[in-house]
C-alpha positions in Angstrom: -0.5 -0.2 -0.5 1.3 3.3 -0.8 1.6 6.2 1.8 2.2 9.6 1.8 5.6 9.8 3.6 5.3 13.6 4.0 1.9 13.3 5.6 3.6 11.0 8.6 6.2 12.7 8.7 3.6 16.4 9.5 1.9 14.0 12.0 4.9 13.6 14.2 5.9 16.8 14.3 2.4 18.2 15.2 2.2 18.3 18.9 -0.9 19.3 21.2 -0.4 22.7 22.9 -3.0 22.9 25.3 -4.3 26.5 27.0 -6.5 26.0 29.9 -8.8 23.1 29.0 -9.5 23.7 24.9 -6.9 21.6 22.9 -5.5 22.9 19.8 -2.7 22.1 17.6 0.3 23.7 17.7 2.2 24.7 14.6 5.3 23.7 13.2 8.5 25.4 14.6 9.9 25.5 11.1 8.1 25.6 8.1 10.5 25.3 5.0 13.7 25.9 7.0 12.1 29.3 8.3 11.0 29.0 12.1 7.1 30.0 12.3 6.2 33.3 13.7 4.6 32.3 16.8 7.7 30.4 18.5 10.4 32.9 16.7 8.4 35.8 18.2 9.0 33.9 22.0 12.3 33.3 21.1 12.9 36.6 20.6 11.1 38.1 23.5 13.5 35.9 25.9 16.2 37.3 23.7 15.5 40.9 24.5 14.4 40.0 28.6 11.0 41.6 28.4 8.6 40.8 31.0 6.5 37.6 30.4 4.1 37.2 33.2 1.3 34.5 33.2 -1.9 34.5 34.8 -3.9 31.6 37.2 -4.3 29.8 33.8 -1.1 29.7 32.6 -1.8 32.1 29.6 -0.1 35.1 28.3 -1.0 38.7 30.0 -2.6 41.0 27.3 0.9 42.9 27.4 3.3 39.8 26.8 0.7 39.3 24.2 1.0 43.0 22.5 4.9 43.2 23.1 5.1 39.5 21.1 3.0 40.7 18.6 5.1 43.8 17.8 8.4 42.2 17.9 7.2 39.3 15.2 5.5 42.0 13.1 8.5 44.1 12.8 11.3 41.9 13.1 10.0 38.9 11.3 8.2 40.3 8.7 10.8 42.1 6.8 13.3 39.3 7.1 11.0 37.0 5.7 10.5 39.6 2.7 13.7 40.0 2.4 14.4 36.4 1.8 12.0 36.2 -0.8 13.5 39.1 -3.1 16.6 37.7 -2.3 16.0 34.3 -3.6 13.7 35.2 -6.3 16.2 38.1 -7.3 18.9 35.3 -8.1 16.1 33.0 -9.9 15.5 36.3 -12.3 19.4 36.2 -12.8 19.7 33.3 -13.9 16.8 33.4 -16.1 17.7 36.6 -17.8 21.4 35.2 -18.7 19.8 34.0 -21.8 19.1 37.6 -23.2 22.4 39.1 -22.1 23.0 39.5 -25.8 20.7 42.0 -26.6 21.5 45.2 -28.0 19.2 46.6 -25.5 20.6 45.0 -22.4 20.4 47.0 -19.1 19.3 50.3 -21.6 16.6 52.8 -21.4 13.5 52.5 -23.2 12.7 55.4 -25.1 10.8 56.8 -27.7 13.0 55.8 -30.6 13.2 51.9 -29.3 9.5 52.0 -29.4 9.5 52.6 -32.7 5.8 53.0 -33.9 6.0 53.6 -37.8 3.9 50.6 -38.4 1.2 52.0 -36.6 1.8 48.4 -34.5 -1.2 47.8 -32.3 0.3 44.7 -30.6 4.1 45.6 -29.3 6.2 43.1 -28.3 9.3 44.2 -26.5 10.2 41.1 -24.2 13.2 39.7 -23.9 15.6 42.6 -24.4 16.5 43.4 -21.1 15.5 47.2 -20.1 16.5 48.7 -16.9 13.9 51.7 -16.9 11.6 53.1 -19.3 12.1 56.2 -20.0 9.1 58.8 -19.1 9.0 60.3 -22.5 7.7 57.1 -23.7 4.0 58.0 -22.7 4.5 61.8 -25.0 4.6 59.2 -28.6 1.1 58.1 -27.9 -0.6 60.5 -29.1 -2.6 62.0 -32.2 -5.0 59.1 -32.5 -2.6 56.3 -32.6 -4.2 53.2 -30.3 -1.9 50.6 -28.6 -3.5 47.7 -27.4 -1.0 44.9 -26.7 2.4 45.5 -24.6 4.4 43.0 -23.9 7.2 44.5 -21.6 8.2 40.7 -19.9 12.0 39.3 -19.1 13.4 42.4 -18.6 15.0 43.8 -15.8 12.7 46.8 -15.1 12.8 47.6 -11.4 9.9 51.1 -11.1 7.5 52.3 -12.8 6.7 55.7 -12.5 3.2 57.7 -12.9 4.2 58.6 -16.0 5.6 55.3 -17.5 1.8 54.8 -18.8 0.0 58.2 -18.9 -1.6 57.9 -22.3 -1.6 54.7 -22.9 -5.4 54.8 -22.6 -6.9 52.2 -25.5 -4.3 49.5 -24.1 -6.6 46.6 -22.7 -3.2 43.7 -22.5 -0.1 44.6 -20.5 2.6 42.2 -19.6 5.1 43.3 -17.1 6.0 39.3 -16.0 9.7 38.2 -14.7 11.2 41.5 -13.9 12.6 43.0 -11.1 9.5 45.3 -9.9 8.9 45.5 -6.3 6.6 48.2 -5.5 3.1 49.5 -7.5 2.1 52.8 -6.8 -1.1 54.3 -6.4 -0.8 55.8 -9.8 1.3 53.6 -11.3 -1.5 52.1 -13.6 -3.9 55.3 -13.2 -4.1 56.2 -16.8 -5.0 52.4 -17.9 -9.0 52.4 -17.4 -9.8 50.1 -20.4 -7.0 47.6 -18.9 -8.5 44.1 -18.9 -5.6 42.0 -18.1 -2.7 42.8 -16.0 0.6 40.3 -15.8 2.8 41.1 -13.0 4.0 37.7 -11.8 7.6 36.5 -11.6 8.8 39.9 -10.0 9.7 40.9 -6.4 6.9 42.9 -5.0 6.3 42.7 -1.7 4.1 46.2 -1.6 1.0 46.8 -3.2 -0.4 50.3 -2.3 -3.8 51.0 -1.3 -5.3 52.4 -4.6 -3.0 50.5 -6.5 -5.8 49.2 -8.8 -8.5 51.3 -8.4 -8.6 52.9 -11.7 -8.6 50.1 -13.7 -12.3 49.9 -13.8 -12.4 47.0 -16.5 -9.5 44.9 -15.4 -10.8 41.3 -15.9 -7.4 39.4 -15.4 -4.8 40.4 -12.5 -1.7 37.7 -12.5 0.4 38.4 -9.1 2.1 34.9 -9.1 5.3 34.0 -7.8 5.9 37.5 -5.9 6.8 38.1 -2.1 3.3 39.6 -0.9 2.8 38.8 2.8 -0.3 40.5 2.8 -2.9 42.9 1.1 -4.7 46.0 2.3 -8.3 46.1 3.3 -10.7 47.3 -0.4 -7.4 46.8 -2.4 -9.9 45.4 -5.2 -12.7 47.7 -4.1 -13.5 49.4 -7.5 -12.1 46.6 -10.1 -16.3 45.3 -10.6 -15.4 43.1 -13.2 -12.6 41.3 -11.9 -12.8 37.7 -12.9 -9.5 36.1 -12.0 -7.0 36.7 -9.6 -3.9 34.9 -9.2 -1.8 34.9 -5.7 -0.3 31.5 -5.6 3.5 31.3 -4.5 3.4 34.3 -2.8 4.1 35.1 1.1 0.4 35.9 2.2 -0.3 34.7 5.6 -3.3 36.7 6.2 -5.7 38.5 4.0 -8.2 41.2 4.7 -12.3 40.2 4.7 -12.6 43.1 2.8 -10.8 43.1 -0.5 -13.9 43.3 -3.4 -17.0 45.2 -3.4 -19.7 42.0 -3.4 -22.5 44.3 -4.1 -20.9 45.6 -7.5 -19.3 43.2 -9.0 -20.8 42.5 -12.2 -19.9 39.1 -12.1 -18.1 36.1 -10.2 -14.7 35.6 -9.2 -14.1 32.4 -11.9 -10.4 32.0 -10.1 -8.9 33.0 -7.4 -6.2 31.2 -6.4 -3.7 31.4 -2.8 -2.1 28.0 -3.5 1.5 28.2 -2.3 1.3 30.4 0.6 2.1 30.5 4.5 -2.1 30.4 5.4 -2.5 28.6 8.8 -6.1 29.9 9.0 -9.0 29.6 6.3 -9.3 32.9 5.0 -12.8 34.4 4.4 -13.2 36.9 1.7 -16.8 38.6 1.0 -17.8 37.8 -2.6 -20.7 37.4 -4.9 -19.3 34.1 -5.5 -16.1 32.2 -6.4 -16.2 29.8 -9.0 -12.6 28.3 -8.4 -11.3 28.7 -5.2 -6.9 27.2 -4.8 -5.8 26.8 -1.2 -3.6 24.3 -1.6 -0.4 23.7 -0.1 -0.4 26.0 2.9 -0.4 25.0 6.5 -4.0 25.1 7.6 -5.5 23.4 10.2 -8.8 23.5 10.5 -11.3 24.2 7.6 -13.9 26.7 9.3 -15.3 29.8 8.5 -17.9 31.7 10.4 -20.6 32.8 7.2 -21.6 30.9 4.7 -18.8 31.3 1.7 -20.5 31.0 -1.6 -17.6 28.5 -3.3 -18.3 26.4 -6.0 -15.1 24.5 -6.4 -12.9 24.0 -3.4 -9.1 23.2 -3.7 -7.9 22.9 0.0 -5.5 19.5 -0.9 -1.6 19.4 0.5 -2.4 21.0 3.8 -2.6 19.6 7.6 -6.0 19.5 8.0 -7.3 17.6 10.9 -11.1 19.2 11.1 -13.1 20.4 8.4 -16.4 21.8 9.2 -18.2 22.4 5.7 -21.2 23.5 7.3 -20.9 27.1 5.9 -20.1 25.5 2.1 -23.1 24.1 1.5 -23.4 25.8 -2.0 -20.1 24.3 -3.2 -20.2 21.4 -6.0 -16.5 20.7 -5.7 -14.3 19.5 -2.7 -10.9 18.3 -2.9 -9.6 17.7 0.5 -6.8 15.3 -0.3 -3.5 14.7 1.3 -4.2 16.2 4.5 -4.7 14.4 8.4 -8.2 14.6 8.7 -9.5 13.6 12.3 -13.4 14.6 11.8 -15.4 16.0 9.0 -18.7 17.3 9.5 -21.7 19.0 7.0 -21.0 16.8 4.2 -25.1 16.1 4.6 -26.4 19.4 3.7 -24.2 20.0 0.5 -27.1 19.2 -1.9 -25.1 20.6 -4.7 -22.1 18.1 -4.2 -21.1 16.7 -7.2 -17.1 16.0 -6.5 -15.7 14.7 -3.4 -11.6 13.7 -2.8 -10.9 12.3 0.7 -8.0 10.7 -0.7 -4.3 10.2 1.2 -6.5 11.1 4.2 -7.5 8.0 7.2 -10.8 8.0 6.5 -11.1 4.9 9.0 -11.1 7.7 12.0 -14.5 9.0 10.5 -16.1 6.3 8.3 -19.1 6.2 10.9 -20.1 10.2 9.6 -19.2 9.3 5.9 -21.9 6.3 5.9 -24.7 9.2 7.4 -23.2 11.9 4.8 -22.5 10.2 1.2 -25.9 8.7 1.5 -27.9 12.2 2.1 -25.6 14.0 -0.8 -28.1 13.9 -4.0 -26.2 14.8 -6.3 -22.4 13.4 -6.0 -21.1 12.1 -9.1 -17.6 11.9 -8.2 -15.8 10.1 -5.1 -12.7 9.6 -4.8 -11.0 7.7 -1.8 -7.3 6.4 -2.7 -5.0 6.0 -0.2 -7.6 6.1 2.7 -6.7 2.9 4.6 -10.2 1.4 3.9 -10.8 -2.4 3.9 -13.8 -5.0 3.5 -14.4 -4.3 7.5 -15.3 -0.8 7.3 -17.2 -0.9 4.1 -20.0 -2.0 4.5 -22.9 1.0 4.3 -19.7 3.3 3.6 -21.2 3.5 0.2 -24.6 3.5 0.0 -25.0 6.2 -2.5 -27.4 6.4 -5.9 -26.0 8.9 -7.2 -22.5 8.0 -7.8 -21.0 7.6 -11.1 -17.5 7.6 -10.5 -15.8 6.0 -7.7 -11.5 5.2 -6.9 -11.2 2.9 -3.9 -7.6 2.0 -5.4 -3.6 2.3 -2.9 -6.0 0.8 0.4 -5.9 -2.4 2.1 -8.6 -4.8 0.7 -8.0 -8.5 0.4 -11.4 -10.0 -0.2 -14.3 -7.6 -1.5 -17.6 -8.6 -1.5 -19.4 -6.7 -4.7 -22.8 -7.0 -2.6 -21.9 -3.8 -0.7 -21.7 -1.8 -3.2 -25.2 -2.8 -4.7 -26.8 0.0 -3.4 -24.6 2.0 -6.1 -26.7 0.7 -9.5 -25.7 3.8 -11.1 -22.4 3.1 -11.0 -19.9 3.5 -14.3 -16.5 3.4 -13.2 -14.9 1.5 -10.4 -11.3 1.6 -10.0 -9.6 -0.8 -7.2 -5.9 -0.9 -8.4 -3.0 -1.3 -6.0 -4.7 -3.1 -3.5 -4.0 -6.7 -1.8 -7.2 -8.3 -3.4 -7.2 -12.1 -4.6 -11.0 -12.7 -4.5 -14.2 -10.7 -5.7 -17.1 -12.2 -3.8 -20.2 -12.7 -6.1 -18.7 -11.1 -8.9 -21.5 -13.0 -10.8 -23.9 -10.7 -9.6 -21.8 -7.7 -11.0 -23.8 -7.5 -14.4 -27.0 -7.9 -12.7 -26.8 -5.3 -9.9 -24.7 -2.4 -11.8 -26.0 -2.3 -15.1 -24.5 1.1 -16.2 -20.7 -0.1 -15.2 -18.6 0.3 -17.8 -14.9 -0.1 -16.6 -13.9 -2.2 -14.1 -9.7 -1.5 -13.4 -8.4 -4.1 -11.1 -4.3 -3.8 -11.9 -1.6 -4.3 -9.4 -3.4 -6.3 -7.0 -2.5 -9.8 -5.5 -4.4 -12.2 -7.8 -4.3 -16.2 -8.4 -3.7 -16.6 -12.3 -6.4 -18.9 -12.5 -9.4 -16.6 -10.8 -7.9 -13.8 -12.3 -8.4 -15.8 -16.2 -12.7 -16.6 -14.6 -12.9 -13.2 -14.0 -11.6 -11.3 -16.9 -13.5 -14.1 -18.9 -16.9 -13.1 -17.1 -16.2 -9.1 -17.6 -15.9 -10.0 -21.5 -19.2 -11.7 -21.4 -20.8 -8.8 -19.9 -20.8 -5.0 -20.8 -18.1 -3.9 -18.7 -14.8 -3.7 -19.7 -11.5 -3.6 -17.8 -8.2 -2.0 -17.9 -6.1 -5.0 -16.9 -3.5 -7.0 -18.7 -4.6 -10.6 -18.2 -1.1 -11.5 -17.6 -1.1 -9.4 -14.2 -1.6 -12.1 -11.9 0.8 -14.7 -9.9 1.4 -18.5 -9.9 2.2 -20.0 -6.8 3.2 -16.5 -5.0 4.7 -15.6 -8.3 4.4 -12.8 -10.7 3.8 -14.1 -14.0 5.5 -10.6 -15.5 5.0 -6.8 -15.0 1.4 -6.0 -15.9 1.0 -3.6 -18.7 -2.3 -1.5 -18.4 -3.9 -0.7 -21.7 -5.9 2.1 -20.0 -5.9 4.0 -17.0 -8.8 5.0 -14.9 -9.5 8.4 -14.8 -12.8 9.7 -13.0 -15.0 11.4 -15.9 -15.5 14.2 -13.6 -12.3 15.5 -13.1 -10.6 19.2 -12.4 -10.0 19.8 -15.7 -13.9 18.6 -16.8 -14.6 21.3 -13.6 -12.5 24.0 -15.0 -13.9 23.3 -18.3 -17.7 23.2 -17.4 -17.3 26.2 -15.2 -16.0 28.0 -18.0 -18.7 27.1 -20.4 -21.4 27.5 -17.8 -19.7 31.2 -17.4 -19.6 32.0 -20.5 -22.9 30.6 -21.5 -24.6 32.7 -18.3 -22.2 35.8 -19.6 -23.8 35.1 -22.9 -27.2 34.3 -21.9 -26.5 37.0 -19.9 -25.7 39.4 -22.6 -28.6 37.6 -24.7 -31.0 38.6 -22.6 -29.7 42.2 -21.9 -29.6 42.5 -26.4 -33.1 41.4 -26.1 -34.4 43.4 -23.4 -32.6 46.1 -24.6 -33.8 45.4 -28.2 -37.4 45.3 -26.5 -36.9 48.2 -24.5 -35.8 50.4 -27.1 -38.9 49.1 -29.4 -41.1 50.1 -26.8 -39.6 53.1 -26.0 -39.7 54.0 -30.0 -43.0 52.7 -29.9 -44.1 54.9 -27.0 -42.5 57.6 -28.8 -44.7 57.5 -32.1 -47.6 56.7 -30.2 -46.8 60.1 -28.6 -46.2 61.2 -32.1 -49.5 60.0 -33.4 -51.3 61.1 -30.5 -50.1 64.6 -30.8 -50.8 64.5 -34.6 -54.1 63.1 -34.0 -54.6 66.2 -31.6 -53.7 68.7 -34.2 -55.9 66.9 -36.3 -58.7 67.2 -34.2 -57.8 70.9 -33.3 -57.8 71.8 -37.1 -61.0 69.9 -38.0 -62.7 71.8 -34.7 -61.4 74.9 -36.2 -62.0 73.9 -40.1 -65.8 72.9 -38.0 -66.1 76.3 -36.4 -65.4 78.1 -39.6 -67.5 76.1 -41.7 -70.3 77.0 -39.1 -69.2 80.5 -38.9 -69.6 80.6 -42.7 -73.1 78.5 -42.6 -73.8 81.2 -39.8 -73.1 84.1 -42.2 -74.9 82.7 -45.4 -78.1 81.8 -43.8 -78.0 85.3 -41.8 -77.4 87.1 -44.9 -79.9 84.2 -46.8 -82.2 85.2 -43.9 -82.1 88.9 -44.8 -82.2 88.2 -48.1 -85.2 86.5 -48.0 -86.5 88.9 -46.0 -85.8 91.3 -47.6 -87.2 89.6 -50.8 -90.7 88.8 -49.2 -90.7 92.6 -47.8 -90.4 93.8 -51.9 -93.0 91.5 -52.8 -95.2 92.0 -50.5 -94.6 96.2 -51.0 -95.0 95.1 -54.5 -98.1 93.4 -53.7 -99.8 96.0 -52.0 -98.9 98.8 -54.5 -100.4 96.7 -57.0 -103.3 96.1 -54.9 -103.7 99.9 -54.7 -102.7 101.3 -58.5 -105.8 101.8 -60.7 -105.2 102.0 -64.4 -106.3 105.0 -65.8 -106.1 106.7 -68.9 -104.5 110.1 -69.7 -106.5 112.7 -72.1 -104.0 115.0 -73.8 -106.8 116.9 -75.1 -108.7 117.6 -71.8 -105.5 117.6 -70.0 -107.1 115.2 -67.3 -107.3 111.5 -66.4 -110.1 109.1 -67.4 -111.0 109.1 -63.7 -111.6 113.2 -63.8 -108.3 114.0 -61.4 -106.3 116.6 -63.5 -102.7 116.8 -63.5 -102.3 119.9 -61.4 -103.6 117.9 -58.9 -101.5 115.1 -59.4 -98.4 117.1 -58.7 -100.1 119.0 -55.7 -100.4 115.8 -54.7 -97.0 114.7 -55.3 -95.5 118.0 -53.9 -97.2 117.6 -50.6 -96.2 114.0 -49.9 
């Protein structure tokens, strides 16, 4: 059976540190050749003869603890940083020896060297050995010229001032990896408002100013791996609302403030936050909208616990020294890797309704198998379970793997000798099973495998202690079923003698590995973003169409109102004209009637008489003089 010697050594080093009645684990006195903070601080206080007093319970007084903390921060942290800077400076010097023949070695990057005659949008100035960037460089960028990608990797740059990138407004990708930068000021990248990706990896960074990235509003990927950062300032990424990938692995981080991001204004979740290969001794809690993948492996964490719900979808915390895992606050996780730890207890698994991948390899599961028996059967979404090198045997297996959702099961490198396949009968959805590197001599009830595991596609049983006759029977049975085997028929023993070294034609690979997790998360993330963008586009289109329709409706309403006013005006004018016409017609009719009546009256009163010229009188006896007299009187 394979064992991890590192785990055994770590276990032997760990000694109980008792304070009052509560048991704690004291950190190792040395980590990677360096004394830990607590031991070194106590040693320094003893050497400086500071007063140390203990109370009745055997604990440090507040004064002693304060002195210890101050000495620790003032003495040890700078030495930590200096040691890291010195080591990585030597590494950079070794890497850069390959490019010493460059004509620009240890020179200045000026506007003449930049050479923008071809109007290039992607400028590669890597592997040149520049020692400094001249501040006049920013004055060259102007008159509508735009650079989108600038590569300054593999140079000897030690400092960037606030004028270096002053006019690089269109820059989207900036690569400053493999240089000798030690600090990032508040205004170093102050004008790069469109920068999407910033690579500062493999430098000597030990200090980041509080507002170093505040103006990088479009930043999505920040790479700070392989530096000498000891801690980050609170609100370090408070204004980077689009930040989706932060790589901080291989630094000296031992503490993180809980408020690094602004979860309220963040546009999307953080896709990847890598804190692996640092100096964490406690699980950091980071307030974010969501973290798709949190890597904190290869640290010195002893207890996996947080005080508030941690919205992490995939947690990689392998290669630590975790002995107690409290997963109650990680109930939304889909992927958890706790391999290569020293687990004594694990709680909260039964409440993880979304967990799909669980890796407990290289832990002594027999210490808490009673807890797993209850937890595994209550995880409805669990697909892949890896229990490699977990000190399992046929005695603690019954009832352990009662799950109706597991598709991939890895039981390799354990202590099985005679395995009863009926103990796994509850896992009727199983598709892949690995039993490599055990001491198997017999699979009890293997004749029922075809019936009890109708979906089983692959079983791997290489590197065991099979008897050749029995092994031939097992392979003959598997050949008659739908189950494939990755083992070679010669992987057996005759009379205790191995026939030949087995050649495994295929290797067990779970269907849902971490690469699949990354791929699926990337697909889901892109799909989610595309869906959001599509829905936003549809919403924007519908909203624009609705606004346009409302505007057209308002225009039509205004036109109808204007038309109604015009019609009312025309009707009023028409009514006025009709009234005038009616009045004129009435007056005309009245006048006509009056004329007719007068004429009728006149015609009625007129008598026809004749005039006699001879007698100068009318026929009715009236003379002309009388008529003239009457007319003049009238």
